[in-house]
Structure formats: C-alpha cells, structure tokens
N, C-alpha and C positions, 0 to 999 in steps of 0.2 A: 502493500500498499504507500503511494506518494505521498508522504510530508506534506501538511497544508503550508504553502511557502507565499502567502497573500498573492496571489497570481503572478510571480515573479518567474522568469521562467528556469527551466533547470539544465543549464549548460555544462559543456565536457571540455576542454583545454589541453591537449597534447604539445608536449615536447619531443622529438624525434630528435636524437644527437649521434654524434660517433661512439661515446661512450656511455652515455645516459638515456633513459627512458622516465618523462615525467608527466603523470596525469592529474587535473584535480578539477573536482565540479565545482560550481558555482554561478551567480548569476551574473557575472558580469559588470559588480558591483565593488571590482577590488578586493571582493573577501573570499575564500576559498571556504567549501564547504566539509571535501574531502578530498585526501591527496593522497596518492600511492608513486612511489619511486623505485624502478629497477636498473639493474647494472646491465647495458648492453653488452654482447658477445658478439664480436664482429665477424666471428669465423661463422654465426649461425646466420650473417649475413640478412638482408632484408625480410626475408619470410618468418627468420625468427624473431625479429622485432614487429613483425607483425603479428603474430602468435602472442607475445608478451602485451600488445597493446590491448588485444581480447579479451587477455587474462585480468590485466589489469581495470579495465572498463567497468568487467562483470564483480570484480573484488569492490570496486566503488559503488555500484550500485546498491551492491549489497548490505553496505555499511549503514547506507542513507535508505535502505528500504524502499528502493526503487527499482524500476528495471527500463531495458534500452528504452521501452515505448515512451518513457517518460521522458525522455531527452526532446527537447528543444533544436536545438544546434550543437555542433562541433567545431571548436577550431582548432586548425593545425600550425606551430609554428615548425619547420621542418630544416635541418642541420646543412644545408647546400640550396642552388638554385633550382627555384622553380618557375613553374606558368600557372599564375594565380587564377587568371580565367579558365583555363583549362581544367583546374584541379589535379596537375601530374607534377610530379617530380623529373625534375630536368636530369639530376645526375647529382651523386652520392660521391666525394671524393675520399669517404673514409668506408664505404660500406658496401659490399658489392648486392647488385641484385633491384636498384632502385629507379636506374636509367628509365625514364618513360613509363614512368607506374604510374596508374590515374590513381592515386591514392584517396581524394575526396571522394569519389565515386564507389571504391572500396570501403571507405568507414562508412557511407549510407548502406550499402547493401549487406556489410557484415554485422554491421553495429547495432543497422535497422534503427538508422534515425532519418527525420523528414530532410535533412539539410547539414553540409559538411563546407568548410572553407579552408584552404592550403595557403601558406603563405612563408616565405623565409625568415628562419630562425631570428637573426638579426633585426629585421623590419618588424618583427612581433614583438621581440622584447623593447623595441624603440618605443611601442604603442601602449606599452603593459607601464614604462617607464612615464609616458607623457601622459597616460589616462590618469595612473594614480600613483605615480612614485616622483620622483627627481623634478619630472619635467612638467611635472601641477602648475596651470595657470600661467604656460610659457607656449610660445608658437613666434616660430619654427624650432620645435626642439631635435638636435641630432644627437643618435646615442651610437655610440663607438664602445665594440664588445674585442678586447685585446683577450684570448688563451689562445688554447694550442694554434688555432688563426687570430684572422682580424676582419672584423663585417660592420656594417655599417646601416644605419636606417634614419630617415628623416621623416616627419611628425609634422604634417601643417594644418592647422587648424582641427587637431584631431584626426586625423588623416592621413595613412603613409603616401607617400610621395613613391610612385613606381616608374616614373618615366616615363618610357615607351611602351611599357608593358611588360617589360620581362625582369627589371630591377632596376636599382638604380644605386647610388651612393656606396657604390663597391671598393671604398676608403682602401681596406686592406691591398687592394693591385693598382694603388699609387706608385709610378716609380720614384723614387728618391733619391737625389745625388747622394753619393757616398759623404755620409755624415761627418769624416774625418777630414774631409777638403781634399782629399789625396787624388791622384788619377784615375785609382781604381773603378768602372763603372758602375751604373746606380745600380738598385735592386728594389724590390716591390716591397714597400712599406712593413708587407708579413712576412717578405724574406730577413728585415731586421729586427721588428717586433712583435713579434709574438711569440709568446710563452716557448712555441717550439723551436725558434731561430735562436732565440737566447740560452737557451739549453746545450743548444749545437754548437754553439760560435763559442761559448764559453768550456765544451768540453774539447773543443778544437785548437783554444787558446791554450788553456792550462796543459793540453801534452805538450807542446810544442816546446813550451816553458819548464816542462817535467826533463824533456829530451835536451835543456841546455842549462838541467843542473838545481832546476828549483824542487825545494823539499817542503815537505810539510810543516815544518816549523816558521818557513819563512812564508807561506801563505794560508789564510784562516779558509779559503774556499778548498783547496787541496785536502786540508784538515778534513774538514766534513763532508765528503766523499770518499773518506776512509784511503786517502792512496791513487786512488780509481777514477781518471777524469772521466771514464764512460760513464759514470753514475752521477752524473753533474745535471742539476735539474733546475730550473726558474726557482722554483722555492730557496734551492741553494744557494743560488746566485743573490737572492735577495739578503739572504741570511749571512752572507760572506760579505757582500757588502755593507752591512748594519757594521761590522766588525773593520772595517775602513779595505778591505781586500783591493788592490789595485783592479787586478783585472775584471772582478765582478764591479766596482765601481766604474768604471771604462765602458764597461757593456751598457750599463743602465743610465748611461749620459750617452750614449750612441743611440739607444731604442727611446728614449725620449725625446731626443732630439731630430730622430725620424719622424714622430707622430707628432711634434709640436711644427713641424713643417707640414705635413696633411694636414694637419688642425686647420693649420694660417692660409692653406687655401680652400679649404671647407669654409670658413668664415667670409673670404672673399667673393664666391661662388653664391652661397645660399644666404647668408649672412642670419646664423640661429642664434634666438634671445638664450639657446643654453642648451649646452653640449653636455651629454653624462657620459663619463667614462666607467664600462663596466666590466667584467670577465676578468677571471683569474688574477692575468699579468697585474690589473687596478687593484688588488689587494694590499701591492706594495706597499710598505710605507710610505705617507705623504712627501715627506723630506726626501725620499728619493725616486720617487714617480711624481704625482700631481703638485706640486710646488715648482721644483723645475721645468712642467709642460707648461703650468700657466706662466711662468715668465717668457720660455721660447716664445710661445705662441703669440704674445703681447710686443717681444719684440721684434718678431715678421711680420704679423696682420697688416693689412692694408692698412693706413693710421686713421683714414676717417670713422671707419668701425671699431676702432679701438676703445674697450670700456663698454660696446654696446651688448656684450657678451659675459656670460657666466662659464665657468668649465668646473663641472661638479660630480661628487660619486653618485652612483645610484643607489636604491633604497628599497628596491625590493628581491634583492639577495637572490638565491638560485633559484627562485620562483618566478621570476622574472618572466619567461615565456612562456610557461602556463598562464598568468594573469595575461599578458598581449595576447594568447588564443583565445581566452574568455572573452576578451574585449571585441574581437574577431565576430566567435561565435554572435554574441549580443547586438553587433550589427547586421548580421546575418539576418537574426532572426525577424531584429527590426522591419529591415528591408521586405521580409515576406510580411508583416502583418499590415504593411503600405501599398501593397501590389493590390 
C-alpha cells in the first residue's frame, strides 16, 4: 500500500557511474525518502549494472511499502555521454555494453513506469546543486566535478544548458597549455587535473626521483606509499602536500593552475554567477586547492567580469547526482501533467 504523500509524486533518481550505483526515492523537493548505494563490478559489464538497478529499485520500493506502479517518473544521471532527447547512452569509457543502449526505454519497460529521462551525470549534478545546493538563488550556475575525470554542467534559470543537443560545457576536454610554461605541448584539463592524472603523474615523477637517489627519509610522499611509487594516489598526494612534500605540492599547483585557466575561460564565455567545484579532488583542503584556484581565476579572468562570480564548494555531497536525477524526473512529471 502506497503511503499517503499529500498528492506529491513518487519519483526515482538513479546515478550510474563506473564504480558506484546510487538510487533514491523522493518527490523532487531536495529530500530523500529512501536511498540505496551499490558497488559496481566493471567486469560484469552494463548487464550487471542493469540487474543491480532492478534489485535496488525493488528494495527501495519495498522499504516504503510501494510498488513500481506507484512511481510517477524516473530520472537518470549517467557517467558518460548520452543522447538525452532519445534517452540513449552514447558510450561509457569505463563499462562495456552501454554503447547505443536505449536506457530510458529499458527503464520504462523493466521497472514499469510511465516515463523516464536520461542525462549526463555532470549535467545532472549541476541541476541538483542549482536547485537544492550551493547554487540556490543563483543563475547561471556552472558546476565542475573533478574526480577520476573532469566534467561540467551549466544551469541557466533552473534548466540544463545542452547546446545543440548532444551536450555542452565539456570543460575537462579543453586543451590547456603546459602550466609550467615550458615548450611541452598542451594537454586536456582532464589529463592534467583529474584525480587519476594527479596520481599518475605523482607516481611517474617519484619513480624517476627514486632512480636518482630519493629516499623515504627525504620524501613524505614516498613514506606514505611505503616506498612503492605505484601505490601513489591523489589522496596520498594531498596528504603529502600538507606535510610540505615538494613533488606533491608542485603537482597540486600545476593541477589547480590548469583548472583556474579553464574556469577563467568559462567565466569569459558564460559569465556564471556561481561556480561550484565538486568531486573527490575538491575534498582537498582549501589552502591547497580552492584558495589557489580562486586567486588564479581572479588574476586571469576577463577584467570587466572580475567580482561578478563566486567559486564555492558543493553542498549535496555524494548524493548530488541522485538529487539532480529526482529534479529531472519532477520536471518530466510536471510536463506530462501540462500536456
């Protein structure tokens, strides 16, 4: 028996990532009625994730004494490019079996709901923060997530900006000149400042330093990885930077400068009122990450726009994509009622 919810819709929000699957029930007002998180096994491919979606959705509905027929709409934030109009996944760079998959249609048929909507996860997170988090009462809102990759989303007057329809604001794929000012060719922002890239570069540089005689006694970073550079992660780089490790400090400076360059371009192009920096890398303490980025953007930005924007951390935590997916589902439900 479905609970009396005073006429509010019952919506399901889903985040599909390369390492995690999250689902939440709500009414699209910024709250969660029930929540499930599952670990993704990449070896099981897309089919494995689809099985997890069905299992988790069933568990959520059972927890609130509801059935799939009680759902009014489903929203999905997917970790990769999508064709949102068609409801089709374009491709996943992390999990096999998603290319060209009609995910919205599959959800309608297999979960048994009247309607479903699909968006890229960064766009979905941007909508969540704009509606319920750090972007409330601001427009435009630029959201950038810096994790294993780098993605972006722009929300204007409460709506995701999708450009010509296939996506927009792919800030992680901007080409950035070498931050060190050398003659080395530029790289994409994602190749410089993502969590994966920071960890990879730290391991490479530390390995070379070890070959030249660096010892754990001389390097906090080498001590943290137990003398094995292959074990270095971005988390260890941040810890070592707090202890003054020169390699770690230099890499965070390179990454934050590269991100600041990209954000300065974004301000010039889109003039956002608020810029929200999310993702795992942005959990690095402010003095090593957010503060240098703010200073560098202010130095590089188009002068007439200086002071017109804020750069802030997110508020919605790890559930941000689920909140955004619920907002997508609410918009779809409202649209269906107006037709």
